[in-house]
mmCIF file of the N, C-alpha and C atoms, coordinates in Angstrom:
data_MODEL
# 
_entry.id   MODEL 
# 
loop_
_atom_site.group_PDB 
_atom_site.id 
_atom_site.type_symbol 
_atom_site.label_atom_id 
_atom_site.label_alt_id 
_atom_site.label_comp_id 
_atom_site.label_asym_id 
_atom_site.label_entity_id 
_atom_site.label_seq_id 
_atom_site.pdbx_PDB_ins_code 
_atom_site.Cartn_x 
_atom_site.Cartn_y 
_atom_site.Cartn_z 
_atom_site.occupancy 
_atom_site.B_iso_or_equiv 
_atom_site.pdbx_formal_charge 
_atom_site.auth_seq_id 
_atom_site.auth_comp_id 
_atom_site.auth_asym_id 
_atom_site.auth_atom_id 
_atom_site.pdbx_PDB_model_num 
ATOM 1   N N  . MET A 1 1  ? 152.108 152.109 125.413 1.00 0.00 ? 1  MET A N  1 
ATOM 2   C CA . MET A 1 1  ? 151.223 152.381 126.573 1.00 0.00 ? 1  MET A CA 1 
ATOM 3   C C  . MET A 1 1  ? 150.139 153.301 126.153 1.00 0.00 ? 1  MET A C  1 
ATOM 4   N N  . LEU A 1 2  ? 150.376 154.350 125.347 1.00 0.00 ? 2  LEU A N  1 
ATOM 5   C CA . LEU A 1 2  ? 149.379 155.291 124.905 1.00 0.00 ? 2  LEU A CA 1 
ATOM 6   C C  . LEU A 1 2  ? 148.430 154.626 123.932 1.00 0.00 ? 2  LEU A C  1 
ATOM 7   N N  . LYS A 1 3  ? 148.911 153.767 123.174 1.00 0.00 ? 3  LYS A N  1 
ATOM 8   C CA . LYS A 1 3  ? 147.978 153.029 122.193 1.00 0.00 ? 3  LYS A CA 1 
ATOM 9   C C  . LYS A 1 3  ? 146.909 152.228 122.966 1.00 0.00 ? 3  LYS A C  1 
ATOM 10  N N  . ARG A 1 4  ? 147.365 151.613 124.046 1.00 0.00 ? 4  ARG A N  1 
ATOM 11  C CA . ARG A 1 4  ? 146.462 150.801 124.871 1.00 0.00 ? 4  ARG A CA 1 
ATOM 12  C C  . ARG A 1 4  ? 145.424 151.679 125.511 1.00 0.00 ? 4  ARG A C  1 
ATOM 13  N N  . LEU A 1 5  ? 145.847 152.845 125.951 1.00 0.00 ? 5  LEU A N  1 
ATOM 14  C CA . LEU A 1 5  ? 144.792 153.766 126.632 1.00 0.00 ? 5  LEU A CA 1 
ATOM 15  C C  . LEU A 1 5  ? 143.850 154.258 125.593 1.00 0.00 ? 5  LEU A C  1 
ATOM 16  N N  . VAL A 1 6  ? 144.292 154.588 124.436 1.00 0.00 ? 6  VAL A N  1 
ATOM 17  C CA . VAL A 1 6  ? 143.413 154.989 123.314 1.00 0.00 ? 6  VAL A CA 1 
ATOM 18  C C  . VAL A 1 6  ? 142.459 153.989 122.973 1.00 0.00 ? 6  VAL A C  1 
ATOM 19  N N  . ILE A 1 7  ? 142.819 152.806 122.925 1.00 0.00 ? 7  ILE A N  1 
ATOM 20  C CA . ILE A 1 7  ? 141.900 151.614 122.605 1.00 0.00 ? 7  ILE A CA 1 
ATOM 21  C C  . ILE A 1 7  ? 141.016 151.288 123.853 1.00 0.00 ? 7  ILE A C  1 
ATOM 22  N N  . LEU A 1 8  ? 141.584 151.244 125.032 1.00 0.00 ? 8  LEU A N  1 
ATOM 23  C CA . LEU A 1 8  ? 140.827 150.926 126.220 1.00 0.00 ? 8  LEU A CA 1 
ATOM 24  C C  . LEU A 1 8  ? 139.920 151.952 126.598 1.00 0.00 ? 8  LEU A C  1 
ATOM 25  N N  . PHE A 1 9  ? 140.176 153.279 126.562 1.00 0.00 ? 9  PHE A N  1 
ATOM 26  C CA . PHE A 1 9  ? 139.277 154.319 126.965 1.00 0.00 ? 9  PHE A CA 1 
ATOM 27  C C  . PHE A 1 9  ? 137.822 154.280 126.258 1.00 0.00 ? 9  PHE A C  1 
ATOM 28  N N  . PRO A 1 10 ? 137.799 154.258 124.913 1.00 0.00 ? 10 PRO A N  1 
ATOM 29  C CA . PRO A 1 10 ? 136.477 154.153 124.296 1.00 0.00 ? 10 PRO A CA 1 
ATOM 30  C C  . PRO A 1 10 ? 135.794 152.817 124.599 1.00 0.00 ? 10 PRO A C  1 
ATOM 31  N N  . LEU A 1 11 ? 136.433 151.749 124.752 1.00 0.00 ? 11 LEU A N  1 
ATOM 32  C CA . LEU A 1 11 ? 135.809 150.479 125.178 1.00 0.00 ? 11 LEU A CA 1 
ATOM 33  C C  . LEU A 1 11 ? 135.215 150.619 126.589 1.00 0.00 ? 11 LEU A C  1 
ATOM 34  N N  . ILE A 1 12 ? 135.850 151.317 127.468 1.00 0.00 ? 12 ILE A N  1 
ATOM 35  C CA . ILE A 1 12 ? 135.307 151.489 128.847 1.00 0.00 ? 12 ILE A CA 1 
ATOM 36  C C  . ILE A 1 12 ? 134.124 152.345 128.839 1.00 0.00 ? 12 ILE A C  1 
ATOM 37  N N  . VAL A 1 13 ? 134.153 153.426 127.977 1.00 0.00 ? 13 VAL A N  1 
ATOM 38  C CA . VAL A 1 13 ? 133.011 154.338 127.919 1.00 0.00 ? 13 VAL A CA 1 
ATOM 39  C C  . VAL A 1 13 ? 131.778 153.551 127.329 1.00 0.00 ? 13 VAL A C  1 
ATOM 40  N N  . VAL A 1 14 ? 131.974 152.795 126.343 1.00 0.00 ? 14 VAL A N  1 
ATOM 41  C CA . VAL A 1 14 ? 130.906 152.032 125.684 1.00 0.00 ? 14 VAL A CA 1 
ATOM 42  C C  . VAL A 1 14 ? 130.343 151.047 126.584 1.00 0.00 ? 14 VAL A C  1 
ATOM 43  N N  . VAL A 1 15 ? 131.126 150.313 127.384 1.00 0.00 ? 15 VAL A N  1 
ATOM 44  C CA . VAL A 1 15 ? 130.648 149.275 128.247 1.00 0.00 ? 15 VAL A CA 1 
ATOM 45  C C  . VAL A 1 15 ? 129.886 149.906 129.413 1.00 0.00 ? 15 VAL A C  1 
ATOM 46  N N  . SER A 1 16 ? 130.418 151.085 129.924 1.00 0.00 ? 16 SER A N  1 
ATOM 47  C CA . SER A 1 16 ? 129.733 151.644 131.023 1.00 0.00 ? 16 SER A CA 1 
ATOM 48  C C  . SER A 1 16 ? 128.383 152.280 130.620 1.00 0.00 ? 16 SER A C  1 
ATOM 49  N N  . ALA A 1 17 ? 128.301 152.747 129.406 1.00 0.00 ? 17 ALA A N  1 
ATOM 50  C CA . ALA A 1 17 ? 127.095 153.278 128.956 1.00 0.00 ? 17 ALA A CA 1 
ATOM 51  C C  . ALA A 1 17 ? 126.020 152.285 128.661 1.00 0.00 ? 17 ALA A C  1 
ATOM 52  N N  . CYS A 1 18 ? 126.315 151.034 128.454 1.00 0.00 ? 18 CYS A N  1 
ATOM 53  C CA . CYS A 1 18 ? 125.379 149.999 128.179 1.00 0.00 ? 18 CYS A CA 1 
ATOM 54  C C  . CYS A 1 18 ? 124.958 149.279 129.435 1.00 0.00 ? 18 CYS A C  1 
ATOM 55  N N  . THR A 1 19 ? 125.325 149.557 130.589 1.00 0.00 ? 19 THR A N  1 
ATOM 56  C CA . THR A 1 19 ? 124.897 148.894 131.761 1.00 0.00 ? 19 THR A CA 1 
ATOM 57  C C  . THR A 1 19 ? 123.542 149.294 132.112 1.00 0.00 ? 19 THR A C  1 
ATOM 58  N N  . PRO A 1 20 ? 122.598 148.335 132.441 1.00 0.00 ? 20 PRO A N  1 
ATOM 59  C CA . PRO A 1 20 ? 121.269 148.738 132.821 1.00 0.00 ? 20 PRO A CA 1 
ATOM 60  C C  . PRO A 1 20 ? 121.234 149.403 134.153 1.00 0.00 ? 20 PRO A C  1 
ATOM 61  N N  . ARG A 1 21 ? 120.192 150.309 134.300 1.00 0.00 ? 21 ARG A N  1 
ATOM 62  C CA . ARG A 1 21 ? 120.122 151.018 135.527 1.00 0.00 ? 21 ARG A CA 1 
ATOM 63  C C  . ARG A 1 21 ? 118.656 150.838 135.951 1.00 0.00 ? 21 ARG A C  1 
ATOM 64  N N  . VAL A 1 22 ? 118.466 150.304 137.302 1.00 0.00 ? 22 VAL A N  1 
ATOM 65  C CA . VAL A 1 22 ? 117.179 150.079 137.846 1.00 0.00 ? 22 VAL A CA 1 
ATOM 66  C C  . VAL A 1 22 ? 117.051 151.155 139.025 1.00 0.00 ? 22 VAL A C  1 
ATOM 67  N N  . GLU A 1 23 ? 115.927 151.798 138.907 1.00 0.00 ? 23 GLU A N  1 
ATOM 68  C CA . GLU A 1 23 ? 115.755 152.839 139.969 1.00 0.00 ? 23 GLU A CA 1 
ATOM 69  C C  . GLU A 1 23 ? 114.430 152.618 140.656 1.00 0.00 ? 23 GLU A C  1 
ATOM 70  N N  . LEU A 1 24 ? 114.310 152.527 141.923 1.00 0.00 ? 24 LEU A N  1 
ATOM 71  C CA . LEU A 1 24 ? 113.076 152.372 142.682 1.00 0.00 ? 24 LEU A CA 1 
ATOM 72  C C  . LEU A 1 24 ? 112.951 153.717 143.442 1.00 0.00 ? 24 LEU A C  1 
ATOM 73  N N  . ALA A 1 25 ? 111.638 154.327 143.212 1.00 0.00 ? 25 ALA A N  1 
ATOM 74  C CA . ALA A 1 25 ? 111.400 155.549 143.858 1.00 0.00 ? 25 ALA A CA 1 
ATOM 75  C C  . ALA A 1 25 ? 109.990 155.511 144.347 1.00 0.00 ? 25 ALA A C  1 
ATOM 76  N N  . MET A 1 26 ? 109.666 156.171 145.420 1.00 0.00 ? 26 MET A N  1 
ATOM 77  C CA . MET A 1 26 ? 108.322 156.373 145.911 1.00 0.00 ? 26 MET A CA 1 
ATOM 78  C C  . MET A 1 26 ? 107.655 157.442 145.105 1.00 0.00 ? 26 MET A C  1 
ATOM 79  N N  . PRO A 1 27 ? 106.384 157.257 144.760 1.00 0.00 ? 27 PRO A N  1 
ATOM 80  C CA . PRO A 1 27 ? 105.661 158.429 144.008 1.00 0.00 ? 27 PRO A CA 1 
ATOM 81  C C  . PRO A 1 27 ? 105.509 159.570 144.949 1.00 0.00 ? 27 PRO A C  1 
ATOM 82  N N  . SER A 1 28 ? 105.602 160.731 144.377 1.00 0.00 ? 28 SER A N  1 
ATOM 83  C CA . SER A 1 28 ? 105.439 162.059 145.111 1.00 0.00 ? 28 SER A CA 1 
ATOM 84  C C  . SER A 1 28 ? 104.018 162.324 145.603 1.00 0.00 ? 28 SER A C  1 
ATOM 85  N N  . GLU A 1 29 ? 103.068 161.708 144.812 1.00 0.00 ? 29 GLU A N  1 
ATOM 86  C CA . GLU A 1 29 ? 101.596 161.839 145.197 1.00 0.00 ? 29 GLU A CA 1 
ATOM 87  C C  . GLU A 1 29 ? 101.024 160.472 145.554 1.00 0.00 ? 29 GLU A C  1 
ATOM 88  N N  . PRO A 1 30 ? 100.078 160.558 146.408 1.00 0.00 ? 30 PRO A N  1 
ATOM 89  C CA . PRO A 1 30 ? 99.457  159.214 146.890 1.00 0.00 ? 30 PRO A CA 1 
ATOM 90  C C  . PRO A 1 30 ? 98.668  158.625 145.627 1.00 0.00 ? 30 PRO A C  1 
ATOM 91  N N  . ILE A 1 31 ? 98.515  157.323 145.640 1.00 0.00 ? 31 ILE A N  1 
ATOM 92  C CA . ILE A 1 31 ? 97.810  156.577 144.566 1.00 0.00 ? 31 ILE A CA 1 
ATOM 93  C C  . ILE A 1 31 ? 96.291  156.851 144.739 1.00 0.00 ? 31 ILE A C  1 
ATOM 94  N N  . THR A 1 32 ? 95.564  157.375 143.753 1.00 0.00 ? 32 THR A N  1 
ATOM 95  C CA . THR A 1 32 ? 94.158  157.594 143.846 1.00 0.00 ? 32 THR A CA 1 
ATOM 96  C C  . THR A 1 32 ? 93.442  156.724 142.962 1.00 0.00 ? 32 THR A C  1 
ATOM 97  N N  . ILE A 1 33 ? 92.443  155.994 143.502 1.00 0.00 ? 33 ILE A N  1 
ATOM 98  C CA . ILE A 1 33 ? 91.626  155.111 142.684 1.00 0.00 ? 33 ILE A CA 1 
ATOM 99  C C  . ILE A 1 33 ? 90.308  155.705 142.605 1.00 0.00 ? 33 ILE A C  1 
ATOM 100 N N  . ASN A 1 34 ? 89.822  156.127 141.426 1.00 0.00 ? 34 ASN A N  1 
ATOM 101 C CA . ASN A 1 34 ? 88.532  156.751 141.185 1.00 0.00 ? 34 ASN A CA 1 
ATOM 102 C C  . ASN A 1 34 ? 87.536  155.642 140.764 1.00 0.00 ? 34 ASN A C  1 
ATOM 103 N N  . LEU A 1 35 ? 86.496  155.360 141.618 1.00 0.00 ? 35 LEU A N  1 
ATOM 104 C CA . LEU A 1 35 ? 85.615  154.403 141.277 1.00 0.00 ? 35 LEU A CA 1 
ATOM 105 C C  . LEU A 1 35 ? 84.220  155.107 140.905 1.00 0.00 ? 35 LEU A C  1 
ATOM 106 N N  . ASN A 1 36 ? 83.841  155.107 139.678 1.00 0.00 ? 36 ASN A N  1 
ATOM 107 C CA . ASN A 1 36 ? 82.579  155.511 139.302 1.00 0.00 ? 36 ASN A CA 1 
ATOM 108 C C  . ASN A 1 36 ? 81.651  154.427 139.205 1.00 0.00 ? 36 ASN A C  1 
ATOM 109 N N  . VAL A 1 37 ? 80.928  154.112 140.284 1.00 0.00 ? 37 VAL A N  1 
ATOM 110 C CA . VAL A 1 37 ? 80.035  152.946 140.350 1.00 0.00 ? 37 VAL A CA 1 
ATOM 111 C C  . VAL A 1 37 ? 78.703  153.461 140.593 1.00 0.00 ? 37 VAL A C  1 
ATOM 112 N N  . LYS A 1 38 ? 77.787  152.913 139.788 1.00 0.00 ? 38 LYS A N  1 
ATOM 113 C CA . LYS A 1 38 ? 76.355  153.275 140.047 1.00 0.00 ? 38 LYS A CA 1 
ATOM 114 C C  . LYS A 1 38 ? 75.746  152.092 140.805 1.00 0.00 ? 38 LYS A C  1 
ATOM 115 N N  . ILE A 1 39 ? 75.213  152.403 141.907 1.00 0.00 ? 39 ILE A N  1 
ATOM 116 C CA . ILE A 1 39 ? 74.536  151.327 142.752 1.00 0.00 ? 39 ILE A CA 1 
ATOM 117 C C  . ILE A 1 39 ? 73.012  151.501 142.595 1.00 0.00 ? 39 ILE A C  1 
ATOM 118 N N  . ASP A 1 40 ? 72.346  150.413 142.026 1.00 0.00 ? 40 ASP A N  1 
ATOM 119 C CA . ASP A 1 40 ? 70.984  150.519 141.859 1.00 0.00 ? 40 ASP A CA 1 
ATOM 120 C C  . ASP A 1 40 ? 70.261  149.296 142.361 1.00 0.00 ? 40 ASP A C  1 
ATOM 121 N N  . HIS A 1 41 ? 70.905  148.625 143.349 1.00 0.00 ? 41 HIS A N  1 
ATOM 122 C CA . HIS A 1 41 ? 70.282  147.372 143.868 1.00 0.00 ? 41 HIS A CA 1 
ATOM 123 C C  . HIS A 1 41 ? 69.090  147.699 144.721 1.00 0.00 ? 41 HIS A C  1 
ATOM 124 N N  . GLN A 1 42 ? 69.009  148.859 145.353 1.00 0.00 ? 42 GLN A N  1 
ATOM 125 C CA . GLN A 1 42 ? 67.796  149.189 146.214 1.00 0.00 ? 42 GLN A CA 1 
ATOM 126 C C  . GLN A 1 42 ? 66.587  149.252 145.317 1.00 0.00 ? 42 GLN A C  1 
ATOM 127 N N  . ILE A 1 43 ? 66.666  149.922 144.104 1.00 0.00 ? 43 ILE A N  1 
ATOM 128 C CA . ILE A 1 43 ? 65.593  149.968 143.288 1.00 0.00 ? 43 ILE A CA 1 
ATOM 129 C C  . ILE A 1 43 ? 65.026  148.607 142.832 1.00 0.00 ? 43 ILE A C  1 
ATOM 130 N N  . ARG A 1 44 ? 65.894  147.763 142.550 1.00 0.00 ? 44 ARG A N  1 
ATOM 131 C CA . ARG A 1 44 ? 65.536  146.473 142.128 1.00 0.00 ? 44 ARG A CA 1 
ATOM 132 C C  . ARG A 1 44 ? 64.808  145.715 143.216 1.00 0.00 ? 44 ARG A C  1 
ATOM 133 N N  . VAL A 1 45 ? 65.322  145.854 144.393 1.00 0.00 ? 45 VAL A N  1 
ATOM 134 C CA . VAL A 1 45 ? 64.576  145.160 145.522 1.00 0.00 ? 45 VAL A CA 1 
ATOM 135 C C  . VAL A 1 45 ? 63.129  145.778 145.625 1.00 0.00 ? 45 VAL A C  1 
ATOM 136 N N  . LYS A 1 46 ? 63.003  147.075 145.562 1.00 0.00 ? 46 LYS A N  1 
ATOM 137 C CA . LYS A 1 46 ? 61.674  147.611 145.695 1.00 0.00 ? 46 LYS A CA 1 
ATOM 138 C C  . LYS A 1 46 ? 60.735  147.114 144.574 1.00 0.00 ? 46 LYS A C  1 
ATOM 139 N N  . VAL A 1 47 ? 61.253  147.045 143.373 1.00 0.00 ? 47 VAL A N  1 
ATOM 140 C CA . VAL A 1 47 ? 60.430  146.527 142.163 1.00 0.00 ? 47 VAL A CA 1 
ATOM 141 C C  . VAL A 1 47 ? 60.006  145.004 142.519 1.00 0.00 ? 47 VAL A C  1 
ATOM 142 N N  . ASP A 1 48 ? 60.991  144.262 142.988 1.00 0.00 ? 48 ASP A N  1 
ATOM 143 C CA . ASP A 1 48 ? 60.778  142.892 143.246 1.00 0.00 ? 48 ASP A CA 1 
ATOM 144 C C  . ASP A 1 48 ? 59.719  142.692 144.287 1.00 0.00 ? 48 ASP A C  1 
ATOM 145 N N  . GLN A 1 49 ? 59.805  143.586 145.360 1.00 0.00 ? 49 GLN A N  1 
ATOM 146 C CA . GLN A 1 49 ? 58.745  143.508 146.427 1.00 0.00 ? 49 GLN A CA 1 
ATOM 147 C C  . GLN A 1 49 ? 57.399  143.805 145.835 1.00 0.00 ? 49 GLN A C  1 
ATOM 148 N N  . GLN A 1 50 ? 57.385  144.831 145.014 1.00 0.00 ? 50 GLN A N  1 
ATOM 149 C CA . GLN A 1 50 ? 56.038  145.183 144.465 1.00 0.00 ? 50 GLN A CA 1 
ATOM 150 C C  . GLN A 1 50 ? 55.546  144.105 143.505 1.00 0.00 ? 50 GLN A C  1 
ATOM 151 N N  . LEU A 1 51 ? 56.376  143.485 142.751 1.00 0.00 ? 51 LEU A N  1 
ATOM 152 C CA . LEU A 1 51 ? 55.885  142.382 141.894 1.00 0.00 ? 51 LEU A CA 1 
ATOM 153 C C  . LEU A 1 51 ? 55.498  141.214 142.737 1.00 0.00 ? 51 LEU A C  1 
ATOM 154 N N  . ASP A 1 52 ? 56.094  140.952 143.819 1.00 0.00 ? 52 ASP A N  1 
ATOM 155 C CA . ASP A 1 52 ? 55.673  139.819 144.693 1.00 0.00 ? 52 ASP A CA 1 
ATOM 156 C C  . ASP A 1 52 ? 54.294  140.112 145.274 1.00 0.00 ? 52 ASP A C  1 
ATOM 157 N N  . ASP A 1 53 ? 54.031  141.354 145.590 1.00 0.00 ? 53 ASP A N  1 
ATOM 158 C CA . ASP A 1 53 ? 52.717  141.786 146.094 1.00 0.00 ? 53 ASP A CA 1 
ATOM 159 C C  . ASP A 1 53 ? 51.698  141.618 145.033 1.00 0.00 ? 53 ASP A C  1 
ATOM 160 N N  . ILE A 1 54 ? 51.946  141.892 143.712 1.00 0.00 ? 54 ILE A N  1 
ATOM 161 C CA . ILE A 1 54 ? 51.003  141.793 142.605 1.00 0.00 ? 54 ILE A CA 1 
ATOM 162 C C  . ILE A 1 54 ? 50.805  140.354 142.439 1.00 0.00 ? 54 ILE A C  1 
ATOM 163 N N  . PHE A 1 55 ? 51.748  139.515 142.354 1.00 0.00 ? 55 PHE A N  1 
ATOM 164 C CA . PHE A 1 55 ? 51.615  138.150 141.849 1.00 0.00 ? 55 PHE A CA 1 
ATOM 165 C C  . PHE A 1 55 ? 51.479  137.167 143.039 1.00 0.00 ? 55 PHE A C  1 
ATOM 166 N N  . ASN A 1 56 ? 51.093  137.547 144.201 1.00 0.00 ? 56 ASN A N  1 
ATOM 167 C CA . ASN A 1 56 ? 50.981  136.632 145.318 1.00 0.00 ? 56 ASN A CA 1 
ATOM 168 C C  . ASN A 1 56 ? 49.723  135.664 145.120 1.00 0.00 ? 56 ASN A C  1 
ATOM 169 N N  . ASP A 1 57 ? 49.559  134.776 145.926 1.00 0.00 ? 57 ASP A N  1 
ATOM 170 C CA . ASP A 1 57 ? 48.487  133.811 145.798 1.00 0.00 ? 57 ASP A CA 1 
ATOM 171 C C  . ASP A 1 57 ? 47.153  134.408 146.111 1.00 0.00 ? 57 ASP A C  1 
ATOM 172 N N  . GLU A 1 58 ? 46.986  135.349 146.812 1.00 0.00 ? 58 GLU A N  1 
ATOM 173 C CA . GLU A 1 58 ? 45.743  135.934 147.065 1.00 0.00 ? 58 GLU A CA 1 
ATOM 174 C C  . GLU A 1 58 ? 45.238  137.003 146.060 1.00 0.00 ? 58 GLU A C  1 
ATOM 175 N N  . SER A 1 59 ? 46.092  137.288 145.081 1.00 0.00 ? 59 SER A N  1 
ATOM 176 C CA . SER A 1 59 ? 45.632  138.325 144.089 1.00 0.00 ? 59 SER A CA 1 
ATOM 177 C C  . SER A 1 59 ? 44.696  137.815 143.129 1.00 0.00 ? 59 SER A C  1 
ATOM 178 N N  . GLY A 1 60 ? 44.642  136.491 142.887 1.00 0.00 ? 60 GLY A N  1 
ATOM 179 C CA . GLY A 1 60 ? 43.701  135.908 141.966 1.00 0.00 ? 60 GLY A CA 1 
ATOM 180 C C  . GLY A 1 60 ? 44.083  136.058 140.510 1.00 0.00 ? 60 GLY A C  1 
ATOM 181 N N  . LEU A 1 61 ? 45.338  136.455 140.194 1.00 0.00 ? 61 LEU A N  1 
ATOM 182 C CA . LEU A 1 61 ? 45.725  136.633 138.814 1.00 0.00 ? 61 LEU A CA 1 
ATOM 183 C C  . LEU A 1 61 ? 46.074  135.212 138.231 1.00 0.00 ? 61 LEU A C  1 
ATOM 184 N N  . PHE A 1 62 ? 46.467  134.270 138.979 1.00 0.00 ? 62 PHE A N  1 
ATOM 185 C CA . PHE A 1 62 ? 46.833  133.016 138.445 1.00 0.00 ? 62 PHE A CA 1 
ATOM 186 C C  . PHE A 1 62 ? 46.068  131.903 139.133 1.00 0.00 ? 62 PHE A C  1 
# 
């Protein structure tokens, strides 16, 4: 009986140590998304309007 326990105990320890463990936990801090975005569409619209004024049909360039 003692021989079986001596053989069985290390086997149980090894098998229990190898079982995978999955843990789901909520983060302690909220998720922060930092967006460093440069918006320059307004500048392009102004330049496009100025170019339209320069190259319109009444300017006589073309």
